[in-house]
N, C-alpha and C positions, 0 to 999 in steps of 0.2 A: 100421537096426534101432531104436534107442534114440531117434535124432531123430522116426523117427514116432511112436514110443509119447508122447513128449513134447507133438507138434502135436496130436493125438489126446485128451490129457489136456486142453488150452487151449481145442479146440473146446467139447470136455463142459462144462467149467467156461462159457465166454460163452454155451452155450446156457440152462445155468443162469439165469445171472444174467437170461438176457431173460424166462424163464419166468417169474423172480420178479417180475419189474418189471411185466409181462401183471398177476401178482397184487395187487400191490400199485396199477394202475392201476386195475383192476376194484372196489378196495375202495375207491378216490378218495383213495388216499394218494399225490397226485402228484406232490410234491418227491421221495419216497422212490425213486418208481418210475422218475423221471428221472435220477437217479444211474445206477441199473440201464440204463436204454436209451443213457447217454452211456458206459460200458462197453462196450456191444456193440458200436455204433455205432465206437467208437474202438481194435478190435480187428481189425486186419486182417487175418486170417488165417479171418475166417468168409468165405461166401459174401457176394455182393451181394443176394442176397434177404431174406437176415437184418439186413443192415445198412439196406435199404430198411425194413423192419420197423421195426427199434429209431429210423429218422429219423422217421418215419410217427408215432409214438408220442411220442417228444420232444416234436416239433409239436403234438400234441394237451394233452401237460402244460403245454404253455406257455400254451396259452390259458387251460386250467383255472385256471394259477396266475395269468394276468392278464399275463404277462411284458410288458414292451414289444415287445421282438420277435418277439414268436408269429405274427403275419403274416408277419414275414421267411422263420420257420423254415418255414411252411407252403410258401413261395414257393419256397424252397429245395429243397423236397420234390418240391417237382412239377417242377423245372428239370433235379433228378439223375436223376428216376425218373418220365420223361414217361410212359411204358409200364403204370405200375402199378398192376392193380388197386383202390389204396385212392384214389387221385387223386379221385375224386367222392366221396369217403365224406369227405376231408377238406374239401371243399369243404362238405359237407354240414352239419359237427361243428359248421365253426367259424363258419358262417353261424346255425346255430342257437343256438351258444353268445352271440353277441352279440343273438341275437334275445331269447333268458330275459333277458338282462342290458338291455334296453329302447335297446339301440344299433342301432336298423331301420335306421338311414342305413348303418354299416357291414354289419351283416348282407348289406343288399340286394347290395352290391357283391361279397359270395361267393356269395350264391344266384344271380347273372347268369352267373357261370364255368360253374355244374353243367350238364351233360349230362345232362336231363332224364329223356330216352329209357331212361336205364339205370336207374332210378328205378323202385319196382314205382307200382303205382297211388294204393296209400294215404299212399308219399311225395310221388307226385306231389299227391297231394290236399293234402298238407301243406303243402310247398312253395308252392303258389299261394296256397294263405290268409296264409301267412305275409307273401310278397311282396305280396300286395292291403294287407296291413294296413301294411305297409311304405310301402308307395307313395302310402298315406289319410296317414301322417305326414309324406310330404316333400310334401304336397298335387297329386300328380301323380293329379289323383282321374281322368285319364284308363285309364291304365294300371292303378290301383288297382282300376277298374271290370271291366274286359275279365278281372282274375286272380281276381275275387271272383264274377264272375255265374254260372260252373259248378257254385258250391259251394251256392247260394243255399237249394235242397231236400237237401245232402245230410246224411245220418244223424246224422254227427260234427260239421261246420261248418256245419249249416244254420242253426243259430239266431245265430250269432256273423255269419257270412256276410251274413245278409240285413241283419242290426242294420246293420250298414258299408255294406251297399250303400244303403239306405235311405237313411243318413246320407250319402252321395254326391251323391245325387240333393237332397238337402237341400240341400247347401252349395251347388249347381250351379243351384240355386234354380228345378227341377222338381217341385216342390210335389205337385202332382198323382200324378205317379209316386211319388214320397217318402212320400206320404199312403197310397199302395194298397201299397207295399212293408210299412210298418210296421202296417199292418194287420193283413196276414197274419200277424202274430207272434200268438202266445198267448200265454193269460194268468199262463202260468207261465214264459214268456222271462224267463231272468235281466236283461234290458234292458230290461225291462215299465217303470218310473219312467221310466228316460230317452226310450224309445217316446214314453211319456204326455207327456212337454214336447217332442218335437219335433213330435207332433200337433198342441201347443195352439199352438205357436209357430206351426205353418204355418197355423192357422186366425189368429192374428192377422196373418201377413205377410198374408192372402190376405184380409184387412180385417172377419171375423170374429167383431169383438168382444163381441156378445152373448153369443156361444159361449164366448169364451174366458173371460169373466169367472164364467160357469155354469160350465165345465168345473174352470177354474183353482181355482174356489173350494173346487171337491170335491177336488183334486188336491192342495191343501193339506196337507190331513191323515196324507197317504199318504208323501212325500219326504221327503229327507236337506236339511239343512241349505244346502247348497250349491246344491240344486233350488229349495228353500225360494225361496230370492232370486232366481232369475232368474224362477219361476213369479210370485212378486209384481211383480218389474217388469212382466213382462205385461199381468195382473191391473190395476195403476196406467196403464199406457199404455193397453188399452184404454178405461177411463173419462175418460182423459187425451181420446182422440181422438172418447168421446161427448160430449166437453165437458162431465162430469159432475167439474168439478174436486176439489170437497169430497170426495166419495169416492175419488178418484184419489189422493189427500196420505197416507193411511199405509200405501197398499200403493207407493208411489214410494219413501216415508223407510226402507222393509223391506229395500229392495234392497243389497247389499255391493258390485256394484262388478265391474268385471273385473279380479282380480289384489287384490281388496279396494280398490282405485280406484273413483271414476266418473270419468266426463268430462263434457267441455262439455253434453253432450247430457243428459245425465242431471239435471246443477243445473237445464238450462234450463227441464226441464219440470217440475219440483219449481217452481221459482220463477214460471213462470208458471201453477201450481193455485195457489199463494196469492195471486198479482198477483190473477187473477181472482176471488180471497174478499176483492180490498180488504186484504189481508195483508202490507202493502205492506215491513213487517220482513223476515217471515222470506222474502218474495221476493227482496228487497234482499240479505239471507243468501246466497241462492245464485247470483244472477244475478251476485253480483260477483266469483264465484268462476271465473267462464267469460273465461280469459286465454289468450292465444299463438294462437288462429286466426282465419281470416276467412273465412267463409261465411256462409250464409244465418242458422242457428243462430246466430250470434254475432250476427249484426246486426241480428235481432229481439232476442236478449239485451239489446243496449248497451241498444236504443230502448225498453224497457219500464223497461231498470237505471233509465233519466234520467227515465221518469214517474214511479218510486218515490220516487225520489229526491227529485222536485220537490214530491210526496204529504206528504214527512217534513222537507219544509222546508230541505232539502238541495241547496239551486240550484248551492253553485257544484261539489257531484258531478256534478250532474245535468248541467253541461256538459261536463263531460269525455264524459259516457256518450254524450250526442247528440252530439260529434262524431266519437266511434268509427264510432256507427252513419249517421255522414253522410259516413265514407269508404270505405263498401261500398254497389257497387251493385246486389247479390241484388234487392234489391228496390225499385225506383224510388221510390213513393209513399212508404215507411218514410224513405228517403233525403235527399228531400225536406223532408219535415217533420221531420226529425232536425235539417238544416241550417238551418232557419231557429228551430226552437229555439234550438239553437249559437248564431246569430247575437245573437237576443235576449236570452239569459244573459248574453253574452260582454258588451254592453251595459248589461247592469243589472248583471253582474257582475263586471266586469274580465279581462283575459284576459291571462295571463302568456305565451304562446306565441304570442300573434299579435296585432298591434296591432288593437284592439278597430274599429278603420274600414277595417284590411283585411277582416277577417273580413266588416264590413257588405257591402263592396264586392265580396269575390268572392262573396258570397250574391246578388247585383243581375246580376251579371256572370254567372252559370249561371243564373240561375230569373227571365229577363226580364219574362216573364210571370207571376210568381205575383201572386196577390192583394195579397201583403203590399207588393209592389214599395214603393209610395210611401211607405208606414209606416216600410220600410227604408231609403230616401230620406233622409228629414225627421234619422234618427238618426246618418246619417255625420259632420254637422259637429259633433254634440253630443258624440257620441263622442271625439274629437278634445280637445273643452274639458273633455268628463268625466276624460278621462286628461290632463289637463295636458300637452296634448301639442303646446302651440299651432305649435311649429312644423312638424310634420305638417300643422295645420289651414291654416296659409297656404299653404303648399304644393299641402294640396287646392286651396285656393280659387284660387289664380293659377292652376291649368288649368282652371277653370270657371267663367270670366266671365261676372258679371251686374249686376246694378245692387244686387239684393239681396246678392248673396255680396261686391260689393264694399265694401259698411257692416260686413259680417263681419270683412272681411280687417283695416280699420281698426280696429275694436274688438280684436281679438285680437292684432294689432301691440302695445295699450296692456300684456295679459298678458303675453307673451311678452316685453316689456320687464323687465316687473316682476321676471318668472321671471329673467333674465338679474342686473338688480338684485342681484337677493336670494344669487345666487352670485358675487355680486364682481366680476361682469363688466361693469364700468361702460361700456366703450365700446363695447362692443357693444348694450349695453341701446340708448345712446343714439337710432342711428335710428330704433328701434321708436318712441319717445314721439314722433319728428320725426312720423312718420306718422300715429300717436295724435290730433293737434293737429288733421289733419283732417277730424276726423270732427263730421257737423254735428251730432251728438248732444250739449246742451252737458257732460253728464254725463262725457262720454267724451273730450271735446276737454281738459275744466279739469285732470282726473285725469293725463291724458297731461302737462299743460302744467305740473302740480307734480311729477310723477316725473322729469320730464325736468330741471326746478332739481335737485333734487334727488340728481339723477345729475351736475348740473353742479360741486356743492357737494363731493362726494365725488373729486372729477378734481380738486378743490382749484382752482378757474375760477370764485374764489368773487362778480366783479362780475357773471358771466353767470348765476350761479345767483340773485344777488338780483334782476337785473332780472327772471327767470322769477315769483320768487315774488313780486316786487311786483304782476307782470301780473294774478295771482290773488288778489289781497288783500279786492278786491270782490266775491271767491267765496265768502270765509270763511263767509259767514252761511248757505250752501248745507248744510242738517244733515245732507244725505242721502251726502253724498261727506265719509266719515271721513276720507279724508287730507287736509283741510284742518284737521281740528284741534288741528293743532300748525304751523299756520301761521305763526304770529306768531313761534312758538318758531326756526322756520326762518329768518325772516326777519332774526331778532334775532340771531344767530347768525353769519350772512352780512355782517351789518355789521360784527360782530366781529371777526372775522376781517381785513376791510378796513379795521379801527383806527378804523372811525368810529363812535366811543364812546355819542356822545349818542342816534342813531339806535336803535343796539344797547340800551342800558339802553329809551328808551320801546318795543319790541318786546318787549322780555324783562317788563317792566312788563303792558301789555296781555295778556299770556299769561299772567302769574300771577290774572289777573282771572280765568278762568277757573274753573271749580269743579270740574271732573272730571277733572283731569289726576293722573295717576299721582306718588307721594313721589319717584320718581325724576328723573324730571323737573321737577317740583317745585323740588326742592332745588337741581337742577343750576342753573336759570333763576336760582334766588337767587344762587347764586354769579356767574355771570355778570352778572348786576345789577351784584352789588356789584364787581367787575373792570371794568366801564364804568363808574360814579363812581369809584373811585379813579383811572382811568388819566384823569378827568375832574378830579381833585381833592376830589372830592364827597367828602370824607371823612365825614364823616357821616351821609350817604344809605348809603356803601358797608359802616358798621359798622352798621348797620340791617340791611340784608341778610344780611351775615356771620353776625349774631347767631342769625337765625332759622336758620338751619344749624346753627351751636353747640349752640341747644337744641333740635334734632333729634337730631342725631348726639353731642351730648357730644366727650369725649374722641376720637371717631372724627374731628373734623373739625379734623382738623391744619390743615390750609390756610387754613380760614375762621379759624382762631382766630391764625392764623400773621398773616394781612390784617387783622385786627380789630385787632394789635398793630401795624403798619405803619402802619395808618389813623391811632391815636393817635400815632403818633408824630410824622406829618405836622400835626398840629391840637397840637402842645407839648406834649400830654397824658402825660408819658413815665413815670410813674405807671404813667395804665391802659397803655401799651403793655407796661409793663414785666409787669404781670398776664398782659396775654393770652398774650404768648410763654411764663411759665414755664409755664401750659396745654400747650405746644407742647412743652414739655421732657417734660410728664407723659403726653402722649399714649402711646396702642401701640406697642409693639413695633417696628409696620410702618413710623411715619410716620417719610417721607424729609425732613422738615422741621428735624430737632432742631438740625443744625450750622446750618443759616441762622437759628435760632432765638438759639442760642448765641451767633453773632456779634452778630446786633444786640442782644442784652442786654449785652455786651462794650461793643459802642459805645454805646447810651445811658447806662449808666452810665459810660463815659468823658466821655460830654456831661453828666454831671452831676456830674462832678469825684469821684465815687466810685471811685479807683483800684482800692483796695481788690476791691469786686464788679465790677469791668471785668474787672482779671486773674485771678479766681475763674471767670467765665465762659469767657475766652480762652482758661485750662489745661485749661478742662473740655471743649472745642474739640475742642483739639489731644491731649488722653488718649484721649478716646472718638472721634473721627473725623479720624483721622489722614491719611485718603485725600480730605479734603474739599475742595473747591475753594476753601472759605477761609482753607484752611490758612496759605498763601502772605502773605494780608493780615492773618490774623490776628497771624501775626507782626512783620511794617511796626508795626501798629497797636500792640503791643506794646510796641515799640521805641521810639514816638512815645513813649506813656506814661511808659517810664522816663529817656526824655531830656525832659520835661516836668518831670522830678522828680530832675531832677540824679543819675539814675542810671546814668551816662555808661556804666560797666563792662558793665551788664545790657541797656542798650541797643543796644550794639556786637555784644553777643553774639546776641542776636534778629536786625540786622539782615546777620550774618555768614552767619543758618544759613538765612537768606531764598535770600541767593545762592550757598550751598552745594547745599541742594536743590533749588532752581527757577530755575539759572544762566541769562539770556537772557530770563527773563520780564521783565515791567513793572513787577512788585511788586519782583524781582533790582533794576530801575535806579532803581526808587525808595530801595531801600534803601541801594545805594551812595550816591546824593545823599542821605539822609537820613546815611548815615555820613560823608561831609565833615564835615558841621554839628559831628557829635559831635568828630571829629578835630581841625576849627580849635578848638570850644570849650576840647578840652583843651591845644591850643597842639600838637598832635603830626601836623603836617601831612604831613610828612616820612614819617611811617607811614603815612598813608592812600595816597601813592604808590606806596611798595613793597608795601604791600596791594593796591591796584587795579591793577596790572600783574601778579598772579596769576591776577587774572581774565579767564579767554579772552574773554569776550562782552562787555567794554569795551573800545573806542577811542574815549578820547577827544576827538583832533583831526575827527573824519566825523560825531560827533555831531548837527551840524545837518545834513549833507549826508543823512545816513537819514533826519532826518524829513521833509526838505523831499520827497525820491525819494518815500516811502511817501506823504505827504498825498498826489500827484498822481495816485496810483492807488488810495487809498481814496474821492478823491474821487468818481470815477467809477462807484466799486461801490455808494456811498451813495445816489447819485440813480438806481440800477436799470439802470444798463450795465450788463448781462452781457453781454459779448460777446468774441469773441478779442481784440478791441484792449483790452479790458480787465485781460485774462489774462495779455498779455503784458508789462503796466505792474509785475503785481505780479511774475512772472518776473524782467523786468529787475533791481527790489527788492533780490527774494531772490539772484540772482546776483552783485550789487554790494557787499550788505551779509550776506553769508551767515551774522553772527551778530551783524545788527541788531539797533536796542531794536524795532524792528517786527514783528522774523521769523514769530515763533507767528502775531500777528493775519493778515499779509500772508500767511503759509502757509495760513490758515481762509480764508479770501476766494476764496484759487486756487483754494480744493479747491469751495468752495460755486459758484462759476462754472462747473465744470468738472458739478459733478453736476448745476447746473437744465439745464445743455446735453446732459446725457446722456453725458457723455464719462467713463465712471463708472472706464475703467481709469487714466486722469487725474488722475479725483479722489483713487484708493485712497492712493496713497502719501502725497498731501499730509496727510490727515486723517491718517493713521497717525502720521507728523512730528509734530500738533498732540498726539494721543496719549500720545507718548514723552516729553512734557514735565510729563507727570503732572497735577498739577490746575490747570485754566486756565479762566477765563470761557469758552474755546471747548470744553472737553473735552464737554460736555454734548453739544453741538450734532453736534459730532465723533463721538463714538460713535455716535449715533441715526443719522447718513447714512453711515457706514462701514458699521453692521451690515445698516442697507440694501441696501445693495448690495450685501453678502454674502450674504444671504437670497435676494434676486432672481438672483445666480447661483450660488447650491443650495450655496453653500460653507458652510453651517451649523455647522462643526468652527472655523471662523476667527469667525464671528459669534456663537459663545455668551460666548466668554470677554468679550465687548464689552458682549453684554447685560446679563452678571452685572452690571459695570462701571457700567452705565446705568442699571441699578437699584439701586445702592446710593448712586450719587453725584450722580443724578440728583434736578433741583428741579421741572423741572414735571411736571405731573402725566399728560401724555397721553405726555409720553418714558419716565415708570417703567412706565404702563402698557403702553405699547409696549414695552418690554423684557421685562416678566413675562409676556405673553400670545406671545410670540417664542420664549420661551427653554422656555413650555410647549409649544409645537410644536416647536418644536429638539429639546429631548432627548426627546421622542416620536418624529420623525426618527431620531435617533441609539440607538433603543433603550435607553433611559435609562428606564424605565417610572417608576420610583420619584421620580426628581426632576421628571420630567413631572408625576404627581399633585400633588407639593407646588407647581410655580406655577400650575398651576390651582385648587388649593384657595385657594391669596393672592387670584386673582381672585375667586374666589364671598365672599370675604369680604368685597369691597369695596362701599359699599352704590350707590354711584353708577355704577354699571357699564350698559354700550350691552348692551342682551337680546341680539343676535347673538355679543357677545364670551362671553357666558355661558353660550351655548350652546356658543361652542367650546370655553369650560374644560368642562364635564358632558360633552362628545363624547369631549377628551382622557381624562377620567379614566375615561371605561364602556369608552373600546378597551382604556387601559394596563393597568386591571383584567383584562379579557378575557385581555391578554397573560400578564398574573401569575397567570392563575388565581383572582382572587379574585373568582367569581361573584358572591358578596351585595352588593358595590361596584358591579359592573357591572349588575346588575339593577336595584339602586334611581337609578341615573343613567338607566340608558337609560327606567325607566318616566318619569321626568322630561322627560327628551328627548322622550317620544312626548307628551306634552301640550302643549310648548312651540314645538315646531319646524314646518316645513314641508320636503318637496322632498325632497335626497337625506338629510339629518338623520334626516326624520321614518322615511321607508323603513326606513333602519339601525336606527333604534330599534325599528321593530314586527319586524322582522327578530329582532332580538335578544329580545326579549319573546313572539316564538313560541318561540325556543331556551327561552330559559328555562322557560315552559310545557310544551314536551316532554321537558325532563328532569326537571320533575318529574310525569309522566304523566298530565298534565290534557291529552289527546292535543285533546279537542272546543274546547276554551277555545284552544288554539294555532291551531289553524287556523280559527279565527273572528279574529282577530290577523292570520292570514297573508291572509283573505278581505279585512282592510278595506286593507290594503298592494298585493292585486291590483285592487280597485277601484279606488284613489284614487293611486296614485303607481306603478303599472306602464311608467310613462315611464323609470322607474328599475330597467332591466333587471337589471342583478347582482344586487339584490337580491330581488327579484322570483323570479329565477331560484333563486337561496341558498336562496329559502325552501321553494320547492316541495320541495326535499331531506327538508325537515323535513315537508313535507306528509305525502310517501310515509310515512316513520316511522310519522308520525299515524295516517292509514291503517292502515296493518299493523297497528298498536298496536291499533286497533280491529275487526282481522281484516275490512277492507274492501279484498280482494285486488286486487280490480278497479282501486279508484283506486289504490292505491300503486305498481302495475306500471303503470297509465295515466301518471300525471303522472311517475314514473322514464324512460321511454321516451319523451317527448315531451322532456325535457331532453336526452336525448341524440339525440334527431333534428334539434332545433331551434336548438342553442343552442353550436354547436359554437365558437363566438368565444370560450367560457370554458369553455378546456381542462378546470381546476382543476378543475371543477363538474361536466363530462362524467364524469373519471375516476370523480370519487366518487357519480355515478348509475348509473352502470355496475357498481361493485360494489358498489352497494346492491342493484342489480335481482337479479345472479347470488344474492348470498345467501337474497334471497324467493324465486327461482323453485326452489333447493337445496331449499328446505324445503318449495313446494309439490307437487315431484313427487312426494312419499310418497303423498298424499291424493288428486291429479288427474291421472288418465291422458292425459289431451289436453295437460299441457303434458309429459309424456315423449315423444311422441308428437311437439309440437312439437320438441324439441330433436332427434330424431334427424332429422330433417326441413330 
């Protein structure tokens, strides 16, 4: 009894909880209601019917509270209570809930589960309408029409159903039916504005443009902002289709676009309307936003964009637009005309993406019946020459044999040879000049002969070069051949290198009679004329020539001053010699002749018996130039001075210093011999014997055999017999006399033989041995040759210390210049940019430097400054190089000057420089392509989106061999497209596709 009472109380409480839950549910307190329904569900003492009710309302609360498991609760209710009378109601409630929250796809899923026969007539109409609308949202027009059709005359749903029903026919393109349905709507219909718009659009789509303009103009005063944009678009396009472009423009501009974005067609229509008004600037601003699609609109847009660029004198940009239009075949006439414009502009402007010759030949192959065929055909060879692509021209001509082409081939061989010569590829250049000499045109034949001789000279084949120059000497009066202006100079140098000084002097004299020569060549010729007379013993004439140079360059003419001094010395005018040599000592700090001058001053004062002055200058040399090649000689000379002055102790100190510092050198042997005289004079010969036995390089008994063995090998060497047999003789001497008196010279001669026989691996250790002996007369040549070997074998780190030593110890100007120029290049290669700049500046400070070497110095400074991020200096030197160079250096200079203009946001000026590069130097492909990355930035800065994307896309498509540039182009293109997605819907669509 007691238990039964408790059960009754519990059941009563549960029913109460359920009732409270219903009350809360009906007042929309869904969270509190759900708690009550949970308690009811979880009480097992109640019946199944109440639990089912609680489960149903729990699911309904979950729907209202937007709980993520609401769907599952409904499905769970259905699974547990499949026969419950509220299942259909559950489906309807959850479907209506999602529909009200504009989640029509989810609503449709639940509507489809309904048993519609259980619904009342009104409920069935409601479901039909909502399902029809949901199908319309899902673009299932067929089922949408099926559900909405029965409702178009319904009192409650008729207006809405009729509007959507008409809209379905509109979407299906059945404008007649749509129009009929829309027109049934009353003026009071809530969709009146939308219906008016669709009726207007139907008129447009059926070609009733005048009506669209008339109706649309009235409609504009009564529609919201969104429809105002759409109506304006219809009016604008109607005027456009009626070719009333000036009237179309203001309406087309009002249009806001889909989701506030225009597409390519929108930009095209406004651009074309401006184009027809000859407003090319505004037309261009719209056409150039059309990117990312290939269709008839794009082809038309790119063609007219090209014409806009032409009318605005932007020919390079026009080239790109015509190329894009020529790649599309939607309109064959436009395609062919665009291709013709592309071909002509490529020839006129240059083309970095394709060889101009290839563009022209492609046009001829594609359009063999074109009226412009002959015109384009004549441009092919010219294009090769214009682009300096002489290699390509020769290949083309070799495949198109004819008498006319054969003549062209010979002439272009000359140009190809000069091109290779300027790139220092002398061996490769030579055959082209030989071909050029076959020309029947006097000018081409003679020029080829001149350049052949110049090439042979650079290859150190001086006799062959001289023969070539002399054969042209009768042509030097041909004023139209500029190359011949320096012919006497070239002949003079050839004779000079062959040591035929009389002939050399004659030609240098003839050259100096020319009034138009540059100062650099003029005073270099005076130097060589002086050297020629000096070698001939004509010291008075030599002094006259050297004085010309000193008068021009003052203290900077150290070599000329030194030679004046030496010349006076040979004329026994010792005082004048001293005066000249002192000028060398007082020369700039960069002079390498100071130790030479000090040594000669000491010698001169010694001859004049002014021992004090002699010692003063000798000591100055030893103090200031301890690594000079004259150090050992100076010590010997001082020893002799002391000996002659009966200062035997001081003399022995000097001789012993020589043997200690320069053991085995010729001066050391001389010092030993002179020291013997001192010991004899002192009557201490025993001390001499003791001292000599401590000298490892002295073997008294073998000295005569030493001299004889060496002289045999030396005789062969001096006669120019540089053979394996001669090298064996020196090797024999060094094997028999490893510490012989002539071992240094023998080792040098052996190295020299190997060097001239191109046996560099054998030459290397011998040159190195000579250099271990510090200052010898063979050190300078050894430094030069061994550093050449290291440079040739790309062992730059080994070459650098030798070049530094050569610069400091060198006497021959050419050797010093060689050292400095290669130190400049070597330090750049080793990424020691500051030192590279230091040596480049040294070269630029020289007055008589070859123009090519000056440009080498400038490019090193420019490149090193870029690496150091010193853009001010880099800009200065690239600007100079742009004016003074050709070929690859010119293209590099143009690139960087365009780069600097881009940095300064001078986009148009930057593009102008790039156009010069492309027009004249596109044969240097890397710089041309690299410049296009800058051009892409320039165009984007100028808001020309089409050109910006065009150039970057073409880099990616055409230059996979330059992977670094392709990566940069992809990055830049991606950045542009991300920005453009915000304003051009077609860009977004292209990305999706």
